C-alpha positions as CSV (number, residue, x, y, z in Angstrom):
1,M,0.7,-14.7,21.7
2,A,-2.5,-13.8,23.6
3,A,-5.6,-15.1,21.9
4,T,-7.5,-12.0,22.7
5,D,-5.0,-9.9,20.8
6,A,-5.4,-12.0,17.7
7,R,-9.2,-11.8,18.0
8,T,-9.0,-8.1,18.4
9,L,-6.7,-7.7,15.4
10,A,-8.9,-10.0,13.3
11,H,-11.9,-7.8,13.9
12,L,-9.9,-4.7,13.0
13,L,-8.6,-6.3,9.8
14,R,-12.1,-7.0,8.7
15,Q,-13.0,-3.4,9.2
16,R,-10.3,-2.0,7.0
17,S,-10.9,-1.0,3.4
18,D,-9.3,-3.0,0.6
19,A,-6.8,-0.2,0.1
20,E,-5.9,-0.1,3.8
21,L,-5.6,-3.8,4.1
22,S,-3.5,-4.0,0.9
23,A,-1.2,-1.3,2.3
24,L,-0.8,-3.3,5.5
25,L,0.0,-6.5,3.8
26,A,2.6,-4.8,1.6
27,A,4.1,-3.0,4.6
28,R,4.4,-6.3,6.5
29,Q,5.9,-7.9,3.4
30,V,3.2,-10.5,3.1
31,P,3.3,-12.5,-0.2
32,P,0.0,-12.4,-2.2
33,T,0.2,-16.2,-2.1
34,A,-0.1,-16.4,1.7
35,D,-2.1,-19.5,2.7
36,W,-4.6,-17.7,4.9
37,H,-8.2,-18.7,4.9
38,D,-9.8,-15.9,7.0
39,A,-9.0,-12.9,9.1
40,F,-8.1,-15.0,12.1
41,D,-5.4,-16.8,10.1
42,A,-4.0,-13.3,9.1
43,A,-4.1,-12.0,12.7
44,E,-2.3,-15.0,14.1
45,A,0.3,-14.8,11.4
46,L,0.9,-11.1,11.8
47,L,1.4,-11.6,15.5
48,E,3.7,-14.5,15.2
49,P,7.1,-13.6,16.9
50,A,9.1,-13.9,13.7
51,A,6.7,-11.6,11.8
52,V,6.6,-9.1,14.6
53,E,10.4,-9.0,14.9
54,R,10.6,-8.4,11.1
55,A,8.1,-5.5,11.4
56,L,9.9,-4.0,14.4
57,T,13.1,-3.9,12.4
58,G,11.6,-1.2,10.2
59,L,10.7,1.1,13.1
60,T,12.0,4.6,12.7
61,A,13.7,6.4,15.6
62,G,10.5,8.4,16.3
63,E,8.4,5.3,16.4
64,A,10.8,3.5,18.6
65,D,10.9,6.4,21.0
66,A,7.1,6.6,21.1
67,M,6.8,3.0,22.0
68,E,9.6,3.2,24.6
69,A,8.0,6.3,26.3
70,A,4.4,5.0,26.0
71,A,2.7,4.4,29.4
72,G,0.4,1.6,28.1
73,A,-0.5,3.3,24.9
74,V,1.2,5.4,22.2
75,P,-0.4,8.9,22.3
76,P,-2.5,10.0,19.3
77,G,-0.6,11.5,16.4
78,P,1.2,10.5,13.1
79,V,3.4,7.9,14.9
80,R,0.4,6.1,16.4
81,T,-1.3,6.1,13.1
82,A,1.7,4.7,11.3
83,L,2.0,1.9,13.9
84,F,-1.7,1.1,13.7
85,E,-1.6,0.9,10.0
86,R,1.1,-1.7,10.3
87,A,-0.9,-3.7,12.9
88,L,1.6,-3.1,15.7
89,V,-0.9,-1.4,18.0
90,D,-4.6,-1.6,18.4
91,A,-7.1,1.2,17.8
92,D,-6.3,2.8,21.2
93,G,-2.5,2.8,20.5
94,V,-1.8,-0.2,22.9
95,P,0.9,-2.5,21.5
96,Y,-0.3,-6.1,21.1
97,G,1.3,-8.4,23.6
98,A,3.5,-10.1,21.1
99,V,4.7,-6.7,19.9
100,A,5.4,-5.4,23.4
101,D,7.4,-8.6,24.3
102,A,9.4,-8.4,21.1
103,F,10.1,-4.7,21.5
104,R,11.5,-5.2,25.0
105,A,13.8,-7.9,23.7
106,L,15.2,-5.7,20.9
107,T,18.7,-4.3,21.1
108,P,19.5,-1.2,19.1
109,V,22.1,-1.6,16.4
110,G,25.4,0.1,17.0
111,A,25.9,3.4,15.3
112,V,28.3,3.6,12.5
113,A,31.7,5.2,13.4
114,D,31.4,8.0,10.9
115,A,28.5,8.8,8.7
116,T,29.8,12.3,7.6
117,G,33.0,11.3,5.9
118,D,35.7,14.0,5.5
119,A,35.0,16.7,8.0
120,H,37.0,19.1,5.9
121,E,35.1,22.3,5.0
122,A,36.4,23.7,1.7
123,G,34.0,26.5,1.0
124,D,31.3,27.1,-1.6
125,A,33.6,27.7,-4.5
126,H,35.2,24.3,-4.0
127,E,31.8,22.6,-3.6
128,A,30.6,24.3,-6.9
129,E,33.7,22.9,-8.7
130,R,32.7,19.4,-7.4
131,A,29.2,19.9,-8.6
132,F,30.4,20.9,-12.0
133,A,32.7,17.9,-12.2
134,A,30.0,15.6,-11.1
135,I,27.5,16.9,-13.7
136,G,30.2,16.5,-16.4
137,S,31.2,13.0,-15.3
138,L,27.6,11.8,-15.2
139,A,27.0,13.3,-18.6
140,D,30.0,11.4,-20.0
141,I,28.8,8.2,-18.4
142,L,25.3,8.5,-19.9
143,Y,26.7,9.4,-23.3
144,T,28.8,6.2,-23.0
145,A,25.7,4.2,-22.1
146,L,23.9,5.8,-25.1
147,T,26.4,4.4,-27.6
148,T,27.3,1.2,-25.7
149,P,25.2,-0.1,-22.8
150,L,27.1,-0.5,-19.5
151,S,27.4,-4.1,-18.1
152,R,25.7,-4.9,-14.9
153,I,26.7,-7.8,-12.6
154,G,24.5,-10.0,-10.5
155,A,24.8,-7.7,-7.5
156,G,23.3,-4.9,-9.5
157,T,26.5,-2.8,-9.7
158,L,28.6,-1.7,-12.6
159,G,30.7,-4.4,-14.2
160,A,34.5,-4.3,-13.6
161,A,35.4,-4.0,-17.3
162,D,33.1,-1.0,-17.9
163,R,34.2,0.6,-14.6
164,R,37.7,0.4,-15.9
165,R,36.6,1.7,-19.3
166,L,35.0,4.8,-17.7
167,I,38.1,5.5,-15.7
168,E,40.4,5.2,-18.7
169,S,38.2,7.4,-20.9
170,G,38.2,10.1,-18.2
171,A,34.4,9.9,-17.5
172,A,35.1,8.9,-13.9
173,A,38.1,9.7,-11.7
174,D,38.1,6.5,-9.9
175,A,36.1,3.3,-9.1
176,A,34.1,5.0,-6.3
177,T,33.1,7.9,-8.6
178,A,31.9,5.5,-11.3
179,D,29.9,3.4,-8.9
180,E,28.3,6.3,-7.2
181,L,27.4,8.2,-10.3
182,V,25.8,5.1,-11.9
183,E,23.8,4.6,-8.7
184,I,22.8,8.3,-8.8
185,A,21.7,7.9,-12.4
186,A,19.6,4.9,-11.5
187,R,17.9,6.6,-8.6
188,A,17.2,9.6,-10.8
189,G,15.7,7.5,-13.5
190,L,18.4,8.3,-16.1
191,L,19.7,4.7,-16.3
192,A,17.6,1.6,-16.0
193,A,18.6,-2.0,-15.3
194,V,17.7,-4.3,-18.2
195,D,18.8,-7.9,-17.7
196,R,22.5,-7.6,-17.2
197,A,23.0,-4.1,-18.6
198,W,22.5,-0.5,-17.6
199,L,20.6,1.3,-20.5
200,L,19.9,5.0,-20.9
201,T,16.3,5.9,-20.4
202,A,14.2,8.4,-22.4
203,R,14.5,10.7,-19.4
204,G,18.3,10.3,-19.4
205,H,18.3,11.1,-23.1
206,T,16.4,14.3,-22.5
207,W,18.6,15.1,-19.5
208,L,21.7,15.0,-21.7
209,H,20.3,17.9,-23.8
210,S,19.4,20.0,-20.7
211,S,21.4,23.0,-19.4
212,T,24.0,22.4,-16.7
213,I,21.9,23.8,-13.8
214,A,18.8,22.0,-15.0
215,R,20.8,18.7,-15.0
216,W,21.9,19.4,-11.4
217,V,18.4,20.3,-10.1
218,E,16.7,17.3,-11.7
219,V,19.1,14.8,-10.2
220,A,19.1,16.6,-6.8
221,S,15.3,16.6,-6.7
222,A,15.2,12.9,-7.5
223,L,17.7,12.1,-4.8
224,V,15.8,14.0,-2.1
225,A,12.4,12.5,-3.2
226,G,13.9,9.0,-3.0
227,L,15.3,9.5,0.6
228,P,13.8,6.9,3.0
229,A,10.9,8.3,5.1
230,A,13.0,7.9,8.3
231,L,15.3,10.6,7.0
232,R,12.6,13.1,5.9
233,R,11.2,15.9,7.9
234,P,7.5,16.7,8.0
235,D,8.1,19.8,5.9
236,G,9.7,17.9,3.1
237,G,13.4,18.6,4.1
238,W,15.8,16.1,5.5
239,L,17.3,15.4,8.9
240,P,20.8,16.5,9.9
241,L,23.4,13.9,8.9
242,D,24.3,13.3,12.5
243,D,20.8,11.8,13.0
244,W,21.0,9.4,10.1
245,P,22.8,6.4,11.8
246,G,20.0,6.0,14.3
247,A,17.1,6.6,12.0
248,H,16.3,2.8,12.0
249,P,17.7,1.8,15.4
250,F,16.9,-1.9,15.1
251,D,17.8,-2.6,11.4
252,P,21.2,-4.1,11.1
253,A,21.5,-3.2,7.5
254,W,20.6,0.4,8.0
255,P,24.0,1.9,9.0
256,A,25.6,0.8,5.7
257,R,22.6,2.0,3.8
258,A,22.7,5.4,5.5
259,T,26.4,5.7,4.8
260,A,25.9,4.9,1.1
261,T,23.0,7.4,0.8
262,A,25.1,10.1,2.4
263,A,27.9,9.4,0.0
264,L,25.5,9.9,-2.9
265,L,24.3,13.2,-1.6
266,R,27.9,14.3,-1.0
267,R,28.9,13.3,-4.5
268,W,26.1,15.4,-5.9
269,T,27.0,18.3,-3.5
270,L,23.8,18.4,-1.6
271,L,26.1,17.9,1.3
272,D,29.6,19.4,1.7
273,G,32.7,17.7,3.0
274,A,31.6,18.2,6.6
275,G,28.2,16.6,6.0
276,R,26.3,19.9,6.1
277,P,23.9,21.0,3.3
278,T,25.7,23.2,0.7
279,A,24.6,26.8,0.3
280,W,22.3,25.9,-2.7
281,A,20.9,22.8,-1.0
282,R,20.3,24.4,2.5
283,P,16.8,25.8,1.7
284,A,15.7,22.4,0.4
285,A,17.1,20.7,3.5
286,A,14.9,23.0,5.6
287,G,11.8,22.1,3.5
288,G,12.0,24.7,0.8
289,F,13.5,24.7,-2.7
290,F,17.0,24.5,-4.1
291,D,18.7,27.8,-4.5
292,A,19.8,27.3,-8.2
293,D,20.9,30.9,-8.5
294,A,23.5,30.4,-5.7
295,L,25.0,27.5,-7.7
296,I,24.8,29.2,-11.0
297,A,26.8,32.2,-9.7
298,L,29.7,29.8,-8.9
299,L,29.6,27.6,-12.0
300,P,31.8,28.3,-15.0
301,P,29.8,30.2,-17.6
302,E,28.5,28.2,-20.6
303,V,29.7,29.1,-24.1
304,D,27.9,28.6,-27.4
305,R,30.8,29.0,-29.8
306,V,34.0,27.2,-30.6
307,Y,37.2,27.7,-32.6
308,L,37.4,25.5,-35.6
309,Q,41.1,25.0,-36.6
310,N,43.0,23.8,-39.7
311,D,44.2,20.6,-38.0
312,L,40.6,19.3,-37.9
313,T,40.0,20.2,-34.2
314,A,37.5,22.3,-32.4
315,I,38.4,24.2,-29.2
316,A,35.6,25.4,-26.9
317,P,36.8,28.5,-24.9
318,G,34.8,27.4,-21.9
319,S,32.0,25.0,-20.9
320,L,30.2,24.3,-24.1
321,A,26.4,24.3,-23.7
322,P,25.3,20.7,-23.2
323,H,23.0,20.5,-26.3
324,L,25.8,21.8,-28.5
325,D,28.3,19.5,-26.9
326,I,26.1,16.5,-27.6
327,R,25.5,17.4,-31.2
328,L,29.2,18.2,-31.7
329,R,30.2,14.8,-30.2
330,S,28.0,13.1,-32.8
331,M,30.4,14.2,-35.5
332,A,33.8,14.6,-33.6
333,R,35.6,12.8,-31.0
334,R,36.0,14.7,-27.8
335,E,39.7,14.6,-26.7
336,S,39.5,16.5,-23.4
337,G,36.7,17.3,-21.1
338,A,38.0,20.2,-19.1
339,Q,36.4,23.6,-19.0
340,A,38.1,24.2,-22.4
341,S,37.1,21.1,-24.2
342,S,38.7,19.9,-27.5
343,Y,37.2,17.8,-30.2
344,R,38.7,16.1,-33.3
345,F,37.1,15.5,-36.7
346,T,38.1,12.4,-38.6
347,A,36.7,10.6,-41.6
348,E,35.3,8.0,-39.3
349,T,33.5,10.4,-37.0
350,L,32.1,12.3,-39.9
351,G,31.1,9.0,-41.5
352,D,29.3,8.1,-38.3
353,A,27.4,11.4,-38.4
354,L,26.3,10.8,-41.9
355,T,25.3,7.3,-41.1
356,S,23.1,8.6,-38.3
357,G,21.2,10.9,-40.6
358,E,23.4,14.0,-41.1
359,T,24.1,15.4,-44.5
360,A,27.1,17.4,-45.8
361,E,24.8,20.4,-45.9
362,S,23.5,19.9,-42.3
363,L,27.1,19.5,-41.0
364,R,28.3,22.7,-42.7
365,E,25.3,24.6,-41.5
366,F,25.8,23.5,-37.9
367,L,29.5,24.1,-37.8
368,L,29.2,27.6,-39.4
369,E,26.7,28.6,-36.7
370,L,28.9,27.2,-34.0
371,S,32.3,28.5,-35.2
372,L,34.0,31.7,-34.3
373,T,36.5,31.3,-37.1
374,G,34.4,30.1,-40.0
375,L,34.7,26.7,-41.6
376,P,38.4,25.9,-42.3
377,Q,39.1,24.6,-45.8
378,P,40.7,21.3,-44.6
379,L,37.5,20.5,-42.6
380,A,35.2,21.6,-45.4
381,Y,37.2,19.3,-47.8
382,E,37.0,16.4,-45.4
383,I,33.2,16.8,-45.1
384,E,32.8,16.8,-48.9
385,R,35.2,13.9,-49.4
386,T,33.5,11.8,-46.7
387,A,30.0,12.7,-47.9
388,G,31.0,12.0,-51.5
389,R,32.1,8.5,-50.7
390,H,29.4,7.9,-48.2
391,G,26.3,6.2,-49.5
392,A,28.1,4.1,-52.1
393,L,26.1,1.2,-50.6
394,R,22.4,1.4,-50.2
395,V,20.5,-0.9,-47.9
396,G,16.7,-1.3,-47.8
397,P,13.8,-3.7,-48.3
398,D,13.2,-5.0,-51.8
399,G,9.4,-5.4,-51.6
400,R,9.6,-9.2,-51.5
401,G,10.5,-9.8,-47.9
402,R,14.2,-9.5,-48.4
403,T,16.9,-6.9,-47.9
404,R,18.7,-5.4,-50.9
405,V,22.2,-4.1,-50.8
406,S,22.8,-2.1,-53.9
407,S,25.6,0.0,-55.4
408,D,26.7,1.4,-58.7
409,D,30.3,0.3,-57.8
410,E,30.4,-3.4,-58.9
411,A,33.9,-3.8,-57.4
412,L,32.6,-2.6,-54.0
413,L,29.7,-5.1,-54.2
414,R,32.1,-8.0,-55.0
415,T,34.2,-7.0,-52.0
416,V,31.1,-7.0,-49.7
417,A,30.0,-10.4,-51.1
418,V,33.3,-12.1,-50.1
419,D,33.8,-10.3,-46.8
420,Q,34.0,-13.0,-44.2
421,A,32.9,-10.6,-41.5
422,L,29.5,-10.3,-43.3
423,R,28.9,-14.0,-43.8
424,P,26.1,-14.0,-41.2
425,L,24.1,-11.9,-43.6
426,G,24.1,-14.6,-46.3
427,L,24.4,-12.1,-49.1
428,V,23.8,-13.6,-52.6
429,Y,23.2,-12.3,-56.1
430,D,19.8,-12.9,-57.6
431,G,19.5,-12.9,-61.4
432,E,15.7,-12.6,-61.3
433,A,15.8,-9.3,-59.5
434,G,16.5,-7.4,-62.7
435,S,19.7,-5.8,-61.6
436,A,21.7,-8.7,-60.4
437,P,25.2,-7.2,-61.1
438,H,24.4,-4.2,-58.9
439,S,22.5,-5.8,-56.0
440,L,23.0,-8.4,-53.2
441,F,20.1,-9.9,-51.3
442,S,19.8,-11.2,-47.7
443,R,17.1,-12.7,-45.6
444,T,18.4,-10.6,-42.6
445,G,16.4,-7.5,-41.7
446,A,17.4,-4.2,-43.4
447,D,18.4,-2.5,-40.1
448,T,20.6,-5.4,-39.0
449,A,22.3,-5.6,-42.4
450,F,22.8,-1.8,-42.3
451,W,24.5,-1.8,-39.0
452,M,26.7,-4.8,-39.8
453,L,28.0,-3.0,-42.9
454,A,28.4,0.3,-41.0
455,D,30.4,-1.5,-38.3
456,A,32.6,-2.9,-41.0
457,R,33.3,0.7,-42.1
458,Y,31.5,0.5,-45.5
459,P,30.1,3.7,-46.9
460,V,26.4,2.7,-46.4
461,V,23.1,4.5,-46.2
462,A,19.7,3.2,-45.3
463,V,16.8,3.6,-47.8
464,D,13.2,2.8,-47.9
465,A,11.3,0.6,-50.4
466,D,11.2,3.6,-52.9
467,G,15.0,4.2,-52.6
468,N,14.6,7.3,-50.5
469,R,17.2,7.9,-47.7
470,R,16.0,7.3,-44.2
471,G,17.8,7.9,-40.9
472,L,18.5,5.2,-38.3
473,D,19.1,5.6,-34.6
474,R,21.2,2.8,-33.2
475,H,20.9,4.1,-29.7
476,R,19.0,1.6,-27.6
477,L,17.0,3.2,-24.9
478,A,15.4,1.3,-22.0
479,D,11.7,0.8,-22.3
480,E,9.4,2.9,-20.2
481,P,9.0,1.1,-16.8
482,A,5.7,-0.6,-16.3
483,P,3.5,1.1,-13.7
484,P,3.7,-0.6,-10.2
485,P,1.0,-3.1,-9.7
486,D,-2.1,-1.9,-7.9
487,P,-1.8,-3.4,-4.4
488,V,-5.6,-4.1,-4.3
489,Q,-5.5,-6.1,-7.5
490,L,-2.3,-7.8,-6.4
491,Y,-3.8,-9.0,-3.1
492,A,-7.4,-9.5,-4.5
493,P,-7.6,-13.3,-4.0
494,L,-6.2,-13.0,-0.5
495,L,-8.5,-10.1,0.4
496,A,-11.5,-12.2,-0.7
497,R,-10.5,-15.0,1.6
498,L,-9.9,-12.7,4.5
499,R,-13.4,-11.2,4.1
500,S,-15.1,-14.6,3.7
501,G,-18.0,-15.4,5.9
502,N,-20.3,-13.1,7.8
503,A,-19.8,-11.7,11.4
504,A,-21.6,-14.7,13.0
505,D,-19.6,-17.2,11.1
506,A,-16.4,-15.3,12.1
507,E,-17.3,-15.5,15.8
508,A,-18.1,-19.2,15.5
509,A,-14.8,-19.8,13.7
510,W,-12.9,-17.9,16.3
511,L,-14.6,-19.8,19.2
512,G,-13.7,-23.1,17.5
513,R,-10.2,-22.0,17.0
514,E,-9.8,-21.1,20.7
515,L,-11.2,-24.4,21.8
516,E,-8.9,-26.3,19.5
517,H,-5.9,-24.5,20.9
518,A,-7.0,-25.2,24.5
519,V,-7.5,-28.9,23.8
520,R,-4.2,-29.2,22.1
521,A,-2.4,-27.5,25.1
522,R,-4.7,-29.2,27.7
523,A,-5.1,-25.7,29.0
524,T,-7.3,-24.6,31.8
525,I,-9.9,-22.2,30.5
526,V,-13.0,-20.4,31.8
527,V,-15.9,-21.2,29.5
528,T,-19.1,-19.2,29.7
529,V,-22.2,-21.2,28.8
530,R,-25.8,-20.0,28.0
531,L,-28.2,-22.2,29.9
532,P,-31.7,-23.2,28.5
533,D,-33.3,-20.6,30.7
534,G,-31.1,-17.8,29.1
535,A,-28.9,-17.5,32.2
536,E,-25.1,-17.7,31.8
537,R,-22.8,-19.7,33.9
538,A,-19.0,-19.9,33.9
539,F,-17.1,-23.2,34.2
540,T,-13.3,-23.5,34.9
541,I,-12.2,-26.7,33.1
542,E,-9.1,-28.4,31.8
543,A,-9.9,-28.9,28.1
544,T,-9.3,-32.6,27.1
545,G,-11.3,-33.2,23.9
546,L,-13.4,-31.6,21.2
547,G,-15.7,-33.5,18.8
548,G,-19.2,-34.1,17.8
549,G,-20.1,-30.5,18.6
550,R,-19.1,-30.9,22.3
551,L,-16.2,-29.8,24.5
552,R,-15.0,-32.3,27.1
553,G,-12.9,-31.5,30.1
554,R,-12.4,-31.8,33.9
555,D,-14.2,-29.2,36.0
556,K,-11.4,-27.8,38.2
557,Q,-13.9,-26.5,40.8
558,V,-15.7,-29.8,41.6
559,D,-13.2,-32.3,40.0
560,V,-15.7,-34.0,37.6
561,E,-15.8,-34.6,33.9
562,R,-18.1,-32.3,32.0
563,T,-19.3,-32.3,28.4
564,L,-20.5,-28.9,27.1
565,P,-22.3,-28.3,23.8
566,V,-20.2,-25.9,21.7
567,S,-23.4,-24.2,20.4
568,S,-24.1,-23.1,24.0
569,I,-20.7,-21.6,24.7
570,V,-20.7,-17.8,24.7
571,S,-17.1,-17.0,25.3
572,V,-13.7,-18.6,26.2
573,R,-10.8,-17.0,28.2
574,S,-7.7,-18.1,29.8
575,D,-7.9,-19.0,33.5
């Protein structure tokens, strides 16, 4: 590494603003705890061979081509600016010596054999069918995560048990579909990784209630926005798929990453089977907007009515509008998810709806609005029967820091009291409560007690301290993600050290650093000294020692030992 390069870079680092310097440190993956004491430490570390090689791994194809074609300097433009911001070239676009040496030694990574997958072109209608299937499958996956979080293994992927559960339930056709749709949901912000689980986000919950086309556009927009910069065009579109394998020519991990990203875009039908943008994604690929109308024209029309039948089933004669599907699934089990979906009502599903806050009246009102055939008597009877039994147990706070489980049915309470599955609640009678025969008490929270009783299939409702019914939502959503840390604040202590000292101190520090390196290597250097009369004289010496404010060495021109005061040395350069 040339000392002059490190000195040049050190001066440039000191001239950058805090925001620019923080961006550089982040781009070069410098930890905030780096043990650097000044800008010269930073410059030397950034130009170390290992650090340079790591930075060059991230070069895009355009940046690599510019450095390859540069005759001494990268021409002005966005590429040169990007390289300068990452401290790979100086202000004139000239690569630092360590960078040029490392770049010449790099070998491009071999391109993947096939980044486009199946070259079969099936037409817009077939691609629209795939889009509809992907939207429906993702909705089923998110609905599953809403009721039961999906497991997540150490590698960050879907757990094998839940992958199998999604396939068996029909939410995903196969393992690849399940994995890709979970990854798509994560990239779109619909699922979030929390410890060892995938949880639905508030955005995902809203997405479930959106229309089919709104669902597709939201996810597609997120996928495009998340594409690596190397795949994006200046106008906001993306590069042809054939150009993806070489987008990062020196990154050995890139081919696999490009293939995985292409698979996600193909799964969401931004790309067709031949790797070309679909008709509705083509304008966005060219820097415009998605043509939602082109996709709508090919999707099955949505319906907002169903046939309620005497066998306690509901048949949707087409693709039921998503917000209606979600509401219906809260009170009935969906048995098939094709374009003509079927749902089945049971005492358990109706009980779950009542537990989550529905009433017999709200169930009847919704179903009457939804039905093309009115409300069949068997279903009306089942709603009344379930609602009549539901609420026999009431769970709420007792005003004394405990949870009260009360009922007018003493036999039911006695059953609850001896139920071994409820032993963790520690339910006991309390004669001082004033209604001991009709109440049990627990130190466990009211919500926890409620859900344990509901899971045990008891007809339970939640009430407040005044005995008024209240709804509980069991669905656990991921917390809103914390905003990313401000790079300037993150690197604040390091920035302070890099800016320590004034310009004169920096020059003296750099001179001392150069002299120490020369002595350590017993290098021959040219030292320019300012004489007492103000004149300057250059000595070519082999540096042998440094101490007491003086440099010692053998003068190569006259073969004598010289001792030069460091305070008089103006500059040092290699011979």
